[in-house]
TIDRENSE-202696 format. One record per residue (C-alpha): x, y, z. Coordinates in steps of 0.25 Angstrom, whole numbers, padded with zeros to 4 digits, always signed. Layout:
residues N
XYZ ...
This chain:
residues 804
-0141+0313-0249 -0137+0299-0253 -0136+0286-0245 -0131+0273-0249 -0137+0259-0245 -0135+0245-0248 -0149+0244-0255 -0160+0254-0257 -0175+0250-0259 -0186+0258-0265 -0200+0261-0260 -0206+0250-0268 -0196+0239-0264 -0203+0226-0261 -0201+0219-0248 -0195+0207-0254 -0184+0215-0261 -0181+0222-0248 -0181+0208-0241 -0172+0201-0251 -0161+0212-0250 -0161+0216-0235 -0167+0204-0227 -0164+0192-0235 -0149+0191-0232 -0152+0193-0217 -0162+0181-0217 -0151+0172-0225 -0141+0176-0214 -0151+0172-0203 -0153+0158-0209 -0138+0157-0210 -0136+0160-0196 -0132+0175-0196 -0139+0187-0190 -0146+0199-0196 -0152+0212-0193 -0161+0221-0201 -0166+0235-0198 -0176+0244-0204 -0173+0258-0201 -0179+0271-0205 -0188+0283-0202 -0202+0280-0196 -0212+0277-0207 -0201+0273-0217 -0206+0258-0218 -0197+0250-0208 -0208+0241-0203 -0214+0239-0216 -0200+0235-0221 -0199+0225-0210 -0213+0220-0209 -0219+0222-0222 -0234+0224-0226 -0245+0215-0229 -0242+0207-0241 -0228+0211-0241 -0220+0206-0230 -0207+0214-0225 -0193+0210-0221 -0197+0202-0208 -0208+0193-0214 -0199+0190-0226 -0187+0187-0217 -0196+0177-0209 -0201+0171-0222 -0187+0168-0227 -0182+0162-0214 -0193+0152-0214 -0193+0149-0228 -0178+0145-0227 -0179+0137-0214 -0193+0132-0215 -0190+0117-0217 -0178+0117-0207 -0185+0123-0195 -0183+0116-0181 -0195+0113-0173 -0200+0123-0163 -0192+0125-0150 -0180+0116-0156 -0172+0129-0155 -0174+0137-0142 -0169+0151-0140 -0163+0154-0126 -0163+0167-0118 -0149+0171-0122 -0151+0173-0137 -0147+0158-0140 -0154+0146-0145 -0154+0132-0140 -0159+0119-0147 -0168+0108-0141 -0171+0094-0145 -0184+0090-0152 -0190+0085-0139 -0187+0098-0131 -0193+0106-0142 -0205+0097-0142 -0207+0099-0128 -0205+0114-0129 -0216+0115-0140 -0226+0107-0132 -0223+0116-0120 -0225+0129-0128 -0238+0123-0134 -0244+0121-0120 -0241+0135-0116 -0252+0145-0116 -0244+0156-0123 -0247+0159-0137 -0240+0150-0146 -0230+0154-0157 -0237+0156-0170 -0237+0144-0180 -0237+0144-0195 -0250+0136-0196 -0258+0147-0189 -0266+0157-0196 -0257+0169-0200 -0262+0182-0195 -0267+0190-0207 -0261+0203-0201 -0248+0199-0206 -0250+0187-0215 -0247+0195-0228 -0234+0200-0222 -0228+0186-0221 -0234+0180-0234 -0221+0181-0241 -0221+0173-0254 -0206+0174-0257 -0202+0162-0250 -0188+0167-0248 -0178+0158-0242 -0163+0156-0239 -0157+0147-0249 -0146+0141-0240 -0152+0136-0228 -0145+0125-0219 -0154+0113-0220 -0147+0106-0209 -0151+0116-0198 -0164+0118-0191 -0170+0132-0189 -0179+0140-0179 -0183+0154-0180 -0186+0163-0168 -0191+0177-0169 -0192+0188-0158 -0198+0203-0159 -0193+0214-0151 -0195+0229-0151 -0185+0240-0145 -0194+0251-0140 -0188+0263-0132 -0175+0255-0131 -0182+0244-0124 -0184+0230-0130 -0198+0223-0130 -0202+0209-0135 -0213+0210-0145 -0216+0195-0144 -0217+0194-0129 -0230+0189-0124 -0237+0198-0113 -0251+0197-0107 -0253+0212-0109 -0250+0223-0119 -0236+0227-0116 -0236+0238-0127 -0247+0247-0122 -0253+0250-0108 -0267+0249-0106 -0274+0263-0107 -0287+0267-0100 -0297+0278-0104 -0288+0289-0099 -0277+0285-0108 -0268+0281-0097 -0262+0268-0095 -0268+0258-0085 -0260+0255-0073 -0263+0241-0071 -0254+0229-0067 -0258+0222-0080 -0249+0230-0089 -0235+0225-0091 -0225+0234-0097 -0217+0228-0108 -0204+0222-0104 -0191+0226-0111 -0181+0216-0115 -0166+0216-0112 -0154+0214-0122 -0144+0204-0119 -0132+0198-0125 -0132+0183-0128 -0122+0172-0127 -0119+0175-0142 -0116+0190-0139 -0129+0194-0146 -0139+0203-0141 -0153+0198-0138 -0166+0202-0131 -0168+0194-0118 -0182+0188-0116 -0187+0191-0130 -0197+0182-0136 -0192+0173-0147 -0202+0165-0155 -0199+0153-0163 -0206+0153-0177 -0207+0143-0188 -0213+0151-0199 -0214+0165-0205 -0229+0167-0201 -0225+0163-0187 -0213+0172-0186 -0221+0184-0192 -0233+0182-0183 -0223+0183-0171 -0218+0196-0177 -0232+0202-0179 -0235+0199-0165 -0224+0207-0160 -0226+0218-0171 -0240+0221-0164 -0232+0224-0151 -0222+0234-0158 -0223+0248-0152 -0229+0257-0163 -0233+0271-0160 -0239+0282-0169 -0230+0293-0173 -0231+0305-0183 -0223+0298-0193 -0229+0284-0193 -0242+0279-0188 -0236+0265-0184 -0222+0269-0181 -0214+0259-0174 -0208+0264-0161 -0199+0253-0158 -0188+0245-0165 -0193+0231-0168 -0184+0219-0169 -0188+0205-0175 -0178+0195-0172 -0177+0182-0180 -0168+0171-0174 -0165+0158-0182 -0159+0146-0175 -0153+0135-0183 -0146+0122-0179 -0141+0110-0187 -0148+0096-0186 -0141+0084-0179 -0135+0072-0187 -0149+0066-0189 -0154+0078-0195 -0167+0078-0186 -0164+0087-0174 -0157+0099-0171 -0142+0098-0167 -0143+0100-0152 -0130+0109-0151 -0132+0123-0147 -0119+0128-0154 -0124+0124-0167 -0137+0133-0166 -0136+0146-0174 -0145+0157-0171 -0146+0169-0181 -0155+0181-0180 -0161+0191-0189 -0167+0204-0183 -0177+0213-0190 -0177+0227-0184 -0188+0237-0187 -0182+0250-0181 -0191+0261-0176 -0193+0274-0184 -0182+0284-0184 -0188+0298-0184 -0188+0312-0177 -0197+0314-0166 -0201+0328-0170 -0208+0321-0182 -0215+0310-0175 -0222+0320-0166 -0219+0310-0155 -0222+0313-0140 -0220+0306-0127 -0217+0291-0129 -0217+0292-0144 -0206+0303-0142 -0198+0294-0133 -0199+0282-0142 -0194+0290-0154 -0182+0295-0145 -0179+0280-0142 -0180+0276-0156 -0171+0287-0161 -0161+0283-0150 -0161+0269-0154 -0159+0272-0168 -0148+0282-0165 -0141+0272-0157 -0142+0262-0169 -0136+0273-0178 -0125+0276-0167 -0121+0261-0167 -0120+0261-0182 -0112+0274-0182 -0102+0268-0172 -0100+0255-0179 -0098+0263-0192 -0087+0272-0185 -0080+0260-0179 -0079+0253-0192 -0075+0266-0201 -0065+0272-0191 -0060+0260-0183 -0065+0265-0170 -0071+0256-0159 -0082+0264-0153 -0092+0257-0145 -0106+0255-0152 -0117+0259-0143 -0126+0247-0145 -0132+0248-0131 -0138+0262-0133 -0150+0255-0139 -0157+0242-0138 -0158+0242-0153 -0143+0242-0156 -0140+0234-0144 -0149+0222-0149 -0142+0222-0162 -0128+0225-0157 -0123+0211-0163 -0127+0214-0177 -0119+0227-0177 -0107+0219-0172 -0108+0210-0183 -0117+0198-0179 -0126+0199-0192 -0130+0208-0204 -0137+0221-0202 -0147+0227-0212 -0154+0240-0211 -0166+0244-0220 -0168+0259-0220 -0182+0264-0223 -0183+0278-0229 -0196+0286-0230 -0197+0295-0241 -0205+0305-0234 -0199+0319-0234 -0202+0321-0219 -0192+0309-0216 -0181+0315-0224 -0171+0318-0212 -0174+0305-0205 -0172+0297-0217 -0159+0304-0220 -0154+0300-0206 -0159+0286-0208 -0152+0284-0221 -0139+0290-0216 -0139+0281-0204 -0142+0269-0213 -0131+0272-0223 -0121+0273-0212 -0125+0259-0207 -0120+0253-0220 -0106+0257-0216 -0106+0248-0204 -0099+0235-0206 -0099+0224-0195 -0090+0212-0194 -0098+0199-0197 -0096+0187-0188 -0091+0174-0195 -0102+0166-0199 -0105+0154-0190 -0106+0141-0198 -0119+0134-0195 -0114+0121-0190 -0123+0109-0195 -0121+0094-0198 -0119+0088-0211 -0127+0095-0222 -0140+0087-0227 -0142+0079-0214 -0156+0083-0213 -0160+0078-0226 -0152+0066-0226 -0158+0061-0213 -0172+0064-0218 -0169+0057-0231 -0164+0045-0223 -0176+0044-0214 -0185+0045-0226 -0178+0034-0233 -0178+0025-0221 -0193+0027-0219 -0196+0024-0234 -0188+0010-0233 -0195+0007-0220 -0209+0009-0227 -0204+0000-0238 -0201-0011-0228 -0215-0010-0221 -0213+0000-0211 -0203+0003-0200 -0196-0009-0193 -0197-0010-0178 -0188-0018-0168 -0198-0029-0166 -0199-0032-0180 -0184-0032-0181 -0183-0042-0169 -0194-0051-0176 -0186-0051-0189 -0173-0056-0182 -0181-0067-0175 -0187-0071-0188 -0173-0071-0195 -0168-0080-0183 -0180-0090-0184 -0178-0091-0199 -0163-0096-0197 -0168-0108-0189 -0172-0121-0197 -0186-0121-0201 -0196-0130-0193 -0202-0142-0200 -0217-0143-0201 -0224-0145-0188 -0237-0151-0193 -0241-0165-0187 -0250-0172-0196 -0249-0186-0190 -0247-0190-0176 -0237-0201-0180 -0229-0190-0187 -0215-0191-0181 -0207-0183-0191 -0213-0169-0189 -0209-0168-0174 -0195-0173-0175 -0192-0163-0187 -0198-0152-0178 -0190-0156-0166 -0177-0157-0175 -0180-0143-0181 -0182-0137-0167 -0169-0144-0162 -0162-0138-0174 -0168-0124-0171 -0164-0126-0156 -0150-0129-0159 -0149-0117-0169 -0155-0109-0158 -0144-0113-0148 -0133-0111-0158 -0138-0097-0161 -0140-0094-0147 -0126-0099-0144 -0121-0091-0155 -0128-0079-0150 -0123-0081-0136 -0109-0082-0142 -0111-0069-0150 -0117-0063-0138 -0105-0067-0130 -0095-0062-0140 -0103-0049-0142 -0103-0047-0127 -0088-0049-0126 -0086-0040-0138 -0095-0030-0130 -0087-0032-0118 -0074-0030-0125 -0080-0017-0132 -0085-0012-0119 -0072-0014-0112 -0064-0007-0123 -0075+0004-0123 -0073+0005-0108 -0058+0005-0109 -0059+0016-0120 -0069+0023-0111 -0059+0023-0100 -0048+0027-0109 -0057+0038-0114 -0061+0042-0101 -0047+0043-0096 -0044+0052-0108 -0056+0060-0106 -0052+0062-0091 -0038+0066-0096 -0044+0076-0106 -0054+0081-0096 -0043+0084-0086 -0035+0091-0097 -0048+0098-0101 -0050+0102-0087 -0036+0107-0086 -0038+0115-0099 -0051+0121-0093 -0044+0125-0081 -0033+0131-0089 -0044+0138-0098 -0051+0144-0086 -0037+0149-0081 -0034+0155-0094 -0048+0161-0096 -0046+0167-0082 -0032+0172-0086 -0038+0177-0099 -0049+0184-0092 -0039+0190-0082 -0030+0194-0094 -0042+0200-0102 -0045+0208-0090 -0031+0213-0088 -0030+0216-0103 -0043+0224-0102 -0038+0232-0091 -0025+0234-0098 -0032+0238-0111 -0040+0248-0103 -0027+0253-0096 -0020+0253-0110 -0032+0261-0115 -0031+0271-0104 -0016+0272-0105 -0017+0274-0120 -0028+0285-0118 -0018+0291-0108 -0007+0289-0118 -0015+0296-0129 -0018+0308-0120 -0004+0309-0116 +0001+0308-0130 -0009+0319-0134 -0005+0328-0122 +0010+0325-0126 +0008+0329-0140 +0000+0341-0137 +0011+0345-0127 +0022+0342-0137 +0015+0350-0147 +0014+0362-0137 +0028+0361-0134 +0032+0360-0149 +0024+0373-0151 +0030+0380-0139 +0044+0375-0144 +0041+0380-0158 +0036+0394-0152 +0048+0395-0143 +0058+0392-0155 +0050+0402-0164 +0051+0412-0152 +0066+0409-0150 +0069+0411-0165 +0061+0424-0165 +0068+0429-0153 +0082+0425-0158 +0079+0432-0171 +0075+0444-0164 +0087+0443-0155 +0096+0441-0167 +0089+0452-0175 +0090+0462-0163 +0105+0458-0160 +0108+0460-0175 +0101+0473-0175 +0108+0479-0163 +0122+0473-0168 +0120+0480-0181 +0115+0492-0174 +0128+0492-0165 +0137+0489-0177 +0131+0500-0185 +0133+0510-0174 +0147+0505-0171 +0150+0506-0186 +0144+0520-0187 +0152+0524-0175 +0165+0518-0180 +0163+0524-0194 +0160+0538-0188 +0173+0537-0180 +0181+0532-0191 +0176+0543-0200 +0180+0553-0190 +0194+0547-0189 +0195+0546-0204 +0191+0561-0206 +0201+0565-0196 +0212+0557-0203 +0209+0562-0217 +0209+0577-0211 +0223+0574-0205 +0228+0568-0218 +0224+0579-0226 +0229+0589-0216 +0243+0582-0216 +0243+0582-0231 +0240+0597-0231 +0251+0599-0221 +0262+0590-0227 +0260+0592-0242 +0265+0604-0249 +0255+0613-0255 +0260+0612-0270 +0261+0597-0270 +0250+0587-0274 +0245+0579-0263 +0249+0564-0264 +0239+0553-0263 +0241+0545-0250 +0246+0532-0252 +0240+0519-0248 +0252+0516-0239 +0250+0527-0231 +0235+0523-0229 +0240+0510-0225 +0249+0515-0215 +0237+0522-0208 +0226+0511-0209 +0213+0516-0202 +0201+0507-0200 +0190+0514-0206 +0176+0510-0210 +0173+0508-0225 +0161+0518-0224 +0162+0532-0228 +0164+0543-0218 +0153+0552-0215 +0153+0566-0221 +0158+0577-0212 +0162+0591-0212 +0177+0588-0213 +0185+0593-0225 +0182+0584-0237 +0190+0571-0237 +0189+0558-0245 +0180+0549-0237 +0183+0534-0236 +0173+0524-0237 +0170+0511-0229 +0176+0499-0235 +0167+0488-0228 +0155+0487-0218 +0161+0477-0210 +0164+0485-0197 +0157+0481-0184 +0154+0467-0187 +0160+0453-0186 +0166+0448-0199 +0172+0436-0205 +0183+0440-0215 +0184+0429-0224 +0197+0432-0232 +0202+0420-0241 +0217+0416-0241 +0218+0422-0255 +0214+0436-0251 +0224+0447-0254 +0226+0459-0245 +0224+0471-0252 +0230+0480-0242 +0222+0492-0246 +0211+0501-0240 +0201+0492-0247 +0205+0481-0238 +0193+0476-0230 +0194+0477-0215 +0184+0470-0206 +0186+0472-0191 +0183+0461-0181 +0183+0451-0193 +0187+0436-0193 +0196+0434-0205 +0195+0420-0210 +0201+0413-0223 +0189+0404-0224 +0175+0405-0218 +0172+0397-0205 +0160+0395-0197 +0168+0399-0184 +0171+0413-0190 +0157+0415-0196 +0151+0412-0182 +0158+0423-0176 +0155+0434-0186 +0142+0440-0193 +0148+0445-0205 +0157+0438-0216 +0166+0444-0227 +0173+0437-0238 +0185+0444-0245 +0186+0440-0260 +0197+0446-0269 +0197+0445-0284 +0205+0452-0295 +0197+0463-0302 +0198+0466-0317 +0208+0478-0315 +0218+0469-0308 +0214+0474-0294 +0210+0465-0282 +0195+0466-0279 +0190+0462-0265 +0176+0457-0262 +0171+0457-0248 +0159+0447-0248 +0151+0450-0235 +0140+0443-0228 +0132+0440-0215 +0135+0428-0206 +0123+0421-0199 +0120+0408-0192 +0113+0397-0199 +0102+0388-0193 +0111+0376-0192 +0121+0384-0184 +0131+0388-0194 +0135+0401-0201 +0131+0407-0214 +0135+0419-0222 +0126+0428-0230 +0133+0437-0240 +0128+0451-0241 +0137+0460-0248 +0150+0460-0257 +0160+0472-0255 +0170+0473-0267 +0183+0481-0265 +0193+0485-0276 +0207+0491-0275 +0216+0499-0284 +0231+0498-0285 +0238+0511-0280 +0248+0510-0292 +0237+0509-0302 +0228+0518-0309 +0220+0527-0300 +0206+0524-0302 +0193+0524-0295 +0185+0511-0293 +0172+0519-0295 +0168+0529-0305 +0174+0543-0303 +0165+0555-0299 +0158+0560-0311 +0162+0574-0306 +0177+0574-0304 +0184+0585-0297 +0192+0595-0305 +0206+0591-0300 +0211+0579-0307 +0221+0576-0296 +0210+0575-0287 +0203+0565-0296 +0215+0556-0297 +0217+0557-0282 +0212+0544-0275 +0212+0540-0261 +0207+0529-0253 +0193+0535-0252 +0192+0535-0267 +0198+0521-0270 +0188+0515-0259 +0176+0522-0264 +0171+0510-0272 +0165+0498-0265 +0155+0487-0270 +0146+0482-0259 +0135+0471-0261 +0124+0471-0251 +0114+0460-0247 +0102+0460-0257 +0110+0468-0268 +0106+0464-0282 +0121+0465-0286 +0128+0451-0286 +0141+0448-0280 +0153+0453-0288 +0145+0465-0294 +0153+0478-0292 +0146+0490-0288 +0154+0503-0290 +0148+0514-0281 +0151+0528-0282 +0162+0534-0273 +0156+0537-0259 
């Protein structure tokens, strides 16, 4: 069996190589404000926890993710408690003073402090986080400040527990006495499961979960290790330290831009971006009959398999919805595991799955199931949301402000230190004194000196005048400045009044618009409710319509089948009726024809006897009997059948043959206008016939037989008559058609011409020559050519039969 995956790693692959391919892109997305989810999935004992956590000296994916995060945002981290997570899966930002007060408050609390990077690392996991790769994200927004929060939960028996929750007693195991029974005392507090909620951003989160702000890789991994010791681990037959719960380590990264000075975080909540990376170590998937589990272990295995089965079902439904365009509901709520990560499957971040396979032969069937499910998950594609741009101020603000402060402090140091307000005032007074005229020397060396004091008085008077002049000028300037300030204030007041009026007008407009918006919102809600009702009604009607259409189609198909059966039955019955009718008609015709033939034969025998008797009586004995002429025959026309008379015990006479077989049926006698009457015994006579010069549908509809008379000149100069016969039948379109079945050819001889037979003579002629020359109607009519249906002889082929 072959399976295809995005990447396959061998048994000797290094943790760094696995991290670079699988987890590094997720950490880069986390720094850039996007979410990520990483699963480890497989049979118990296949190496899921080793892949996620690692081993001493070689850290797994989790410590490497933490190390890459802090290597990337190390110099840009905010001070502790500047970012503060709320209870609704959101984040707030505090000013530096509030953050300082929060830090002092937390330091005074007796609860254990959060780990610090300066503390001694626990040697139990020190080798796991000693990663020397120094991997970091290349493109980090330097205008933002960052804070990392971690939480650690487990899903056990479809309940969620907080592994970082501080409790005074052991919440994992009860206290046992010497009788191996739990002690029933009031000190034991059972662990409290957490609830799942949907936050304001429509993302699922665990309420009341402990989220710790960390500032270094060591601090974060120490939090993880503290929760790892509380994980529910039980011995099974497959693995001595088998994980019986799904563990979820959540890393949240909050980032916000700096203000215009580049010193503090921008105090606007809408500019804060919160991204999340979830590292999930799933419980082992195995069959319970191989784990030899009993009691609680068996119930745990059932819950584990149930949650993994729900995960498979969700993936299968997502795949089916995408491949076939259906809109089936994905059962996220059937398991806490799938319900927690519902947003990821709906497109809120990338999802990666690491499938761990154990090459043991005993795990063959479980490994096949795992790989089949993992291969199917690759076919699921979720729509990615539009990337939200990280809104910051002008790039480089942090470093420009820092460079400005450094340059300012350097110049102040060159001037002798920073200047204060008093020194500035003193310098101004000194500059004002320097503008006054200098004082003369005040030293009196002689009591009679009368020049020093007058000069001093004169200089002081000049200074006094200059002071008054400067004070007057200052007063004028103050007055002009006051007037300017008053004018500016009046203009500002007028502008404020104007602006206030405009604002009041705008506020009225805004209030009206708000009322209109509220009205429209109410109307929208009403319309949405109506639309929802109409959609439900339309859905019901559409369902009824589909059912009725299906019922109608089934009924119509049933009716069509019944109609077709009825038509077939009618056609069959009609065929049977027609066949029976034709059969009885033919039988009746045959019987009538036979009776008529019998009666005609009797009459004909009697006539012949009378003729012969008359000839014997009237003729002299020594004279030769004369041949009866055709005129006399014409004088006594007798309608006889063309068929030969039956043999009787009467004296031997010459029998007459039947000319045609048209008696007893309804015929169409088609004689063209060019037809010549022969006026002989060979003239065909059809009783009850409709004689027409041209075939018409009206005549054909009344008859069931058709005969066409065709005449042509034979080679001996005599007229040859052909009777082309056929059957008339109805066509499917309602018309009439003729199917030709036989051709009857009639020849005649002139009475004045040479006496000849139209057929070869008898091979044994009689002795009397006179008798051989004697020919009568019977002899002349002894030859006929008859073409029947299915004959191999074509039309026009003459068949000369022996005399009957």
